[in-house]
C-alpha positions in Angstrom: 57.7 140.4 73.3 56.5 137.0 75.1 59.3 134.7 75.3 59.3 131.0 75.8 62.3 129.5 77.2 62.2 125.6 76.4 65.9 124.2 77.4 66.5 120.5 77.7 68.8 119.8 80.6 72.5 120.8 80.5 73.7 117.2 81.2 76.2 117.3 84.3 75.9 121.1 85.2 71.7 122.0 84.9 68.5 120.5 85.4 66.3 121.8 82.7 64.8 123.8 85.3 67.4 125.6 86.5 68.8 126.4 82.7 65.5 127.9 82.4 65.9 130.2 85.4 69.2 131.4 84.3 68.0 132.0 80.9 65.2 134.0 82.2 67.5 135.9 84.5 69.6 137.1 82.1 67.2 137.9 79.5 65.3 140.0 82.0 68.3 142.4 82.4 68.3 143.2 78.3 64.7 142.9 78.3 62.8 144.0 81.4 59.6 144.7 79.8 58.9 141.4 78.1 56.9 138.6 79.5 58.5 135.0 79.8 57.1 131.3 80.0 59.5 128.9 81.2 59.0 125.5 80.3 61.6 122.4 81.2 61.6 119.7 78.6 63.3 116.2 78.1 63.4 113.9 75.2 63.2 110.8 77.5 66.8 110.7 78.9 67.9 112.0 82.0 65.3 114.5 83.5 62.0 113.3 81.8 60.8 112.3 85.0 61.2 116.2 86.6 60.3 117.9 83.4 57.1 116.0 83.2 56.1 116.2 87.1 57.0 120.2 87.5 54.5 120.5 83.7 51.8 119.0 85.2 51.9 119.5 89.2 52.6 115.9 89.5 54.7 114.1 92.1 57.6 111.9 92.5 57.5 108.7 94.2 60.0 106.8 95.9 60.3 102.8 95.9 63.0 100.4 96.9 64.5 98.4 94.0 67.1 96.2 92.5 69.9 97.7 91.0 71.5 96.2 87.7 73.7 93.7 90.2 70.9 93.0 92.1 71.6 95.3 95.9 68.7 97.1 96.6 68.5 100.7 95.6 66.1 103.8 96.1 64.7 104.9 93.0 62.0 107.2 92.1 59.3 107.7 89.1 57.2 110.4 88.6 53.0 110.7 88.2 51.2 113.4 86.5 49.0 116.0 88.2 46.0 114.4 87.3 47.1 110.8 88.6 46.5 108.8 85.1 50.7 108.7 84.1 53.6 107.0 85.5 57.0 108.6 84.1 59.9 105.9 84.5 63.4 106.6 83.8 65.0 103.1 83.5 68.3 104.5 84.3 67.0 105.2 87.9 66.5 101.3 88.8 68.9 99.9 85.8 71.3 102.6 85.1 75.3 102.8 84.9 75.7 105.3 87.3 74.3 102.8 90.0 77.2 100.6 89.6 81.2 101.2 90.3 83.0 101.6 86.6 85.3 98.3 88.3 81.9 96.2 88.5 80.6 97.0 84.9 79.7 93.7 82.9 77.0 93.0 81.0 76.8 89.7 81.0 76.0 90.0 84.9 73.4 93.0 84.8 69.3 92.9 85.1 66.8 95.3 84.2 64.6 93.8 87.2 64.7 96.7 89.0 63.1 98.8 86.0 60.4 96.1 86.2 59.6 96.9 89.8 58.9 100.7 89.4 56.6 99.4 86.4 54.8 97.4 89.4 54.7 100.2 91.8 53.1 102.1 89.2 50.5 99.9 88.3 50.0 99.2 92.1 48.9 103.1 91.8 46.1 102.3 89.6 47.4 104.5 86.5 46.4 104.2 82.9 49.5 105.0 80.8 53.2 104.8 81.6 56.0 106.3 79.6 59.4 104.7 79.8 62.7 106.8 78.9 65.3 104.3 78.1 68.9 105.4 78.3 71.9 105.4 80.4 71.6 102.1 81.3 74.1 99.3 82.3 72.1 96.5 81.0 71.9 93.9 77.7 69.5 91.6 78.6 67.1 92.3 76.3 64.6 93.5 78.7 64.2 90.4 80.4 64.7 91.3 83.7 62.3 93.7 83.6 59.9 91.0 82.1 60.8 88.5 84.9 59.6 91.3 87.3 56.0 91.2 85.7 55.9 87.7 85.9 57.2 86.2 82.8 59.7 83.2 82.9 62.2 82.2 80.9 63.6 78.8 80.1 66.6 76.5 78.7 66.4 73.4 76.8 66.4 71.3 79.9 63.1 73.1 81.1 65.6 74.7 83.6 64.7 78.6 84.3 67.9 80.7 83.1 69.9 83.0 85.4 68.5 86.9 85.4 71.3 88.4 83.3 72.3 88.8 79.7 74.8 86.2 79.2 72.2 83.5 80.3 70.3 84.5 77.0 72.5 82.1 74.2 70.8 79.3 76.3 67.4 80.6 76.0 64.9 78.0 74.8 61.1 79.2 75.8 59.4 81.7 77.0 56.4 81.4 79.2 54.2 84.8 79.3 51.0 83.3 81.3 52.2 84.6 84.7 52.4 88.6 83.1 50.7 91.0 85.7 46.9 91.2 84.1 46.5 94.9 85.4 49.0 95.4 82.2 46.2 94.8 79.7 44.5 97.8 80.6 47.3 100.1 80.3 48.9 101.7 77.3 52.9 102.0 77.6 55.2 104.5 75.4 58.9 104.2 75.2 60.4 107.3 74.8 63.5 106.9 72.2 65.6 108.8 70.6 67.4 106.2 69.0 67.0 103.8 66.1 69.6 101.2 66.9 68.1 97.3 65.8 68.3 94.5 68.6 71.6 93.1 67.1 74.0 92.9 64.3 76.8 95.9 63.6 74.3 98.4 64.5 72.9 96.1 67.7 72.5 96.6 71.2 76.2 94.6 72.4 78.1 96.3 69.3 77.5 99.7 69.7 76.5 99.9 73.6 78.2 97.4 75.1 81.8 98.5 75.6 80.8 101.3 77.3 79.0 99.3 79.5 82.4 97.1 80.0 81.7 94.2 77.3 85.1 93.2 76.2 85.3 92.1 72.4 84.7 88.3 73.5 81.8 89.4 75.5 80.2 92.0 72.8 80.1 88.6 70.4 78.5 86.5 73.2 75.9 89.2 74.2 74.9 89.6 70.4 74.4 85.9 70.1 72.2 86.0 73.4 69.9 88.9 71.7 69.8 86.9 68.1 68.8 84.3 70.2 66.1 86.2 72.1 64.8 87.6 69.5 64.1 83.7 67.5 62.6 82.9 70.5 60.3 85.9 71.1 59.2 85.3 67.4 58.6 81.2 68.1 56.8 81.8 70.9 55.1 85.4 71.2 54.8 85.3 67.1 56.4 89.2 67.1 59.9 90.3 64.8 61.8 92.8 67.3 65.2 91.8 65.2 65.1 94.6 63.0 62.9 96.9 65.1 64.3 100.8 65.0 65.2 101.4 68.5 65.0 97.8 69.7 68.3 98.2 70.8 68.4 101.0 72.8 69.2 100.5 77.0 70.7 96.8 76.3 67.3 95.5 74.2 65.3 96.8 76.8 63.2 98.6 73.6 62.5 95.5 72.2 61.5 93.9 75.2 59.0 96.6 76.0 57.6 96.2 72.8 57.8 92.1 73.1 56.4 91.4 76.5 54.0 94.4 77.1 52.8 95.6 73.5 54.7 99.1 74.3 54.7 101.2 71.7 58.4 103.0 70.6 58.0 107.0 70.1 60.3 109.7 69.7 60.8 110.8 73.2 60.0 114.7 73.1 57.3 114.0 70.9 56.0 111.8 74.4 57.4 114.9 76.6 55.3 117.3 74.2 52.1 115.0 73.8 52.4 114.8 77.8 52.7 118.6 79.2 51.2 120.4 75.7 54.3 122.3 74.5 52.8 123.6 71.1 49.8 125.0 72.8 51.4 126.7 75.9 54.0 128.5 72.9 50.9 129.5 70.8 50.7 133.2 70.8 54.8 133.7 71.7 56.9 136.1 69.5 59.8 133.8 70.0 61.3 130.4 71.3 64.8 129.9 73.0 65.7 126.4 73.4 69.4 124.8 74.6 70.9 121.8 75.8 75.0 121.1 76.9 76.2 120.5 73.9 74.4 121.4 70.3 76.1 118.9 67.5 75.2 117.0 65.0 72.9 114.8 66.9 70.9 117.0 67.8 69.1 117.1 64.7 68.4 113.6 65.0 65.1 113.6 67.4 66.8 115.7 70.9 65.0 118.0 72.5 66.0 121.2 70.9 65.0 119.7 67.5 61.6 118.5 68.7 61.1 122.2 70.0 62.4 123.7 66.7 59.6 121.4 65.1 57.0 122.7 66.9 57.7 126.0 66.6 58.4 126.4 62.9 54.5 124.7 62.3 53.4 127.3 64.6 55.4 130.3 62.5 57.4 131.3 66.0 61.2 132.1 65.6 63.7 129.9 67.8 67.1 130.5 68.9 69.4 128.1 71.1 71.6 128.9 74.1 73.9 126.2 74.6 76.8 125.1 77.1 79.0 124.6 74.0 78.8 124.0 69.9 80.6 121.1 67.7 81.2 122.8 64.4 78.2 120.3 63.1 75.6 122.0 64.8 75.3 123.8 62.0 72.9 121.3 61.0 70.2 122.2 63.0 69.5 125.3 60.9 67.7 123.1 58.8 65.1 122.7 61.4 64.4 126.2 61.9 66.6 127.1 64.6 67.9 130.5 63.0 70.7 131.1 65.3 72.6 129.4 68.5 75.2 130.5 70.9 77.4 129.1 73.1 77.6 130.0 77.0 81.1 128.8 77.7 83.5 131.5 78.3 87.1 130.0 78.7 88.2 126.3 78.7 86.4 125.0 82.4 87.0 121.5 83.7 84.4 118.9 83.7 84.4 119.0 87.9 83.9 122.5 88.1 81.0 123.0 85.7 78.1 122.4 88.3 79.6 125.9 90.0 80.4 128.0 86.6 77.4 126.9 84.5 75.0 129.1 86.0 77.2 132.5 85.6 77.9 131.5 82.1 74.4 130.6 81.0 72.7 133.9 82.7 75.6 136.5 81.0 75.4 134.6 77.7 71.7 135.3 77.9 72.0 138.8 78.9 73.9 139.3 75.5 71.5 137.5 73.5 69.1 139.6 75.2 70.7 143.0 74.2 71.0 141.4 70.4 67.0 141.1 70.6 66.4 144.4 71.9 68.7 146.0 69.4 66.8 144.3 66.5 63.9 145.4 68.1 64.6 149.0 67.7 65.6 148.6 64.2 
């Protein structure tokens, strides 16, 4: 058999590449005569840079940028092997993990550092930029990102606004005349796996604000600020982002990238597949094994294993999944073409112990799955 191993990262315990290695070791013990193709993947979130850099024999570039509160932090982005495409995870510059829990306040944070990463990528002469938007500490509608690239924001007295989400309620005018001209020659894709609009009950502030430190009063003010931003964008730029699916991702960065950079919103796994050519690489395999840290009902809504299943089904290749843990709602993935799924969790394990325990558990589970496949083949 030729088996493709196409896992996402097991968040908090294994990168996608590490998970692929563990699954391969386990399967090899039970299926020593099989050949294996490892394709670590991502869906626009954590691990997207690593997955694309590895698959394309690219490289990582490090740069000093502002974190969400304006402190300097060493971030990184990826460049594909042909040098044409930059891959950016906004969380590496503007993410929640970059500030202390006591500092969380989306009224004060900014996506400026993400804009700096885009500028560094432009300096390398890329023709395309892929931006994964997830894990943000921000709620500024992408205005910080836009400032780093030359756009300016003013209040009714023609004073430049402060660089944070809390200032957006005072926005009156947007000046895009200083936008970096190089962006006119670069295609920008936004890898996003949520469909939340910019504002309202399902918007950025209401749904994601509390986990970033927003109180109920802050949520109201932040939502009003994003509504104001949408109104001024429509007035000054002629673009309606208020109801844009995914516009509320990363505190409104999704809407900001579309409005200010002309970006195209796309499912993250679709962007990754196109960039590294998953479909062409798995063609001819007898089986695809995918997986992620926890499989649940959300997996069916555009997560990496769902995308893998879609591609495999189109090629008529059976798909199974080996995951860290399973929720009862994981049964929804069968409708996508994942024919069976397995949990590697052998017993309750504290989160702090997962990085040490996960590799062994995943390898042992893969071995047992391999024995099941061997039994089926003998029949």
